[in-house]
N, C-alpha and C positions, 0 to 999 in steps of 0.2 A: 123355779125355786125347789131345792131339795127339802124334803121332810122326813120326818121320823115320827113313829107312833108312841105315844107315852104309855108305858105299861101299867100305869095307875088308872087313868080315866079314859084312855084309848083314843085321845084327841091327835090330829095331826098337827105337829109344831114343826118350826123351823129346825133343820137339821143342826145348826150351829148354836142352838139353845142350850144352856146349861141347867136351866130350870124351867118347867112346864108352867106356863102363864095361867093356866086353868086351876091345876090342883097344887102346884108348888113342888111337884116331885123334882128331885134332884137327880140328873142323869149322872152315871158314874163315868169318870174319865180314866181311860186305860192308856198309859203311855206305850209306846212301840217296844220299849224294853221289856216290859211285861209279857208281851205276846211272844217275842223271841226267847225269853226264858221258859215260858210254857211249852213252845215248839221243841226246845232243846231237852227239856225233861221228858216229854213224850217220846221223842227219839231215843233216848238213852233208855228209857223203860221197854220200848219195843226191841232194842238191841239186846237188851238183857234177857227178855223173854226168848228171843230166837236163839241165842247162844248158850244158855244155860239150862 
């Protein structure tokens, strides 16, 4: 079973959990589109730094 650590209470919880059962911390959900937008922005910024 895959687990992840709760950043609030440091307990190991199921990787699919959306809320920690111990402290009720809500894990953030990032869709893949946000990741691609972030990667694209980083690439654009790096290209800007190298060519200007």
